[in-house]
C-alpha positions in Angstrom: -16.6 31.8 -10.5 -14.8 28.7 -9.3 -14.5 25.6 -11.4 -13.7 22.0 -10.6 -12.0 19.0 -12.1 -13.8 15.9 -11.0 -11.9 12.8 -11.9 -12.6 9.1 -11.4 -9.5 7.0 -12.0 -8.9 3.2 -12.0 -5.1 2.7 -11.8 -4.1 -0.4 -13.8 -0.3 0.1 -13.7 0.8 1.8 -10.5 4.5 2.1 -11.5 3.7 3.9 -14.8 1.0 5.9 -13.1 3.6 7.2 -10.7 5.3 9.1 -13.5 1.9 10.9 -14.2 1.6 11.8 -10.5 5.2 13.2 -10.5 4.6 15.4 -13.6 1.0 16.6 -13.3 1.5 18.8 -10.2 3.5 21.3 -12.2 0.4 22.1 -14.3 -1.9 22.3 -11.3 0.5 24.8 -9.6 0.9 26.9 -12.7 -2.9 27.3 -13.1 -3.7 27.6 -9.4 -5.3 24.2 -8.9 -6.0 23.2 -5.3 -6.8 19.6 -4.4 -10.0 19.3 -2.4 -10.2 15.5 -2.5 -7.6 13.0 -3.7 -8.0 9.2 -3.4 -9.6 9.2 0.1 -12.5 7.0 1.2 -15.5 7.0 -1.1 -18.8 5.1 -1.3 -21.3 5.3 -4.2 -24.7 6.1 -2.6 -26.6 6.1 -5.9 -25.8 5.1 -9.5 -22.8 3.2 -10.6 -19.9 2.5 -8.4 -16.9 4.6 -9.3 -13.3 3.4 -9.5 -11.3 3.5 -6.2 -9.5 6.8 -6.9 -11.6 10.0 -6.9 -10.1 13.5 -7.3 -11.6 17.0 -7.0 -9.4 20.0 -7.9 -10.6 23.6 -7.5 -9.6 26.4 -9.9 -10.4 30.1 -9.7 -12.2 30.0 -13.0 -13.6 27.7 -15.7 -11.1 29.2 -18.1 -8.1 28.4 -15.8 -9.4 24.8 -15.4 -9.6 24.4 -19.2 -6.2 26.0 -19.7 -4.6 23.7 -17.2 -6.1 20.6 -18.9 -5.0 21.8 -22.4 -1.5 23.0 -21.2 1.7 21.4 -22.5 2.6 20.5 -18.9 -0.6 18.6 -18.3 -0.7 16.9 -21.7 2.9 15.7 -21.1 1.7 14.2 -17.8 -1.3 12.6 -19.5 1.0 10.8 -21.9 2.3 8.9 -19.0 -1.2 8.1 -17.7 -2.1 6.4 -21.0 -2.0 2.7 -20.5 -1.6 3.0 -16.8 -5.1 4.1 -15.8 -8.7 4.4 -17.0 -9.7 7.9 -16.3 -12.8 10.1 -16.6 -12.1 13.8 -16.1 -15.0 16.3 -16.1 -14.6 20.1 -15.7 -17.6 21.7 -14.1 -18.3 25.4 -13.3 -19.3 26.2 -9.8 -22.4 28.0 -8.8 -22.8 31.4 -7.3 -23.2 31.5 -3.5 
């Protein structure tokens, strides 16, 4: 069953955040992540407004999504995001069709 990373990100230091965006794709590629949404237009219809950058990444399984997040490649990239963004990342399992 598919799984998804859902991330809400407020970039506070674009220059430093750029290093994260250069490094993170290696992990997504290794674990089969496919971007479905990345920073496009968004509007909160209910609840709290989210930061301006919203990201959805699809993986073939929940296990792959977790492995990607916990991988050395992604954790290295995350080190460059620290202090450059306020991020909320949630991994959610999809539902059967």
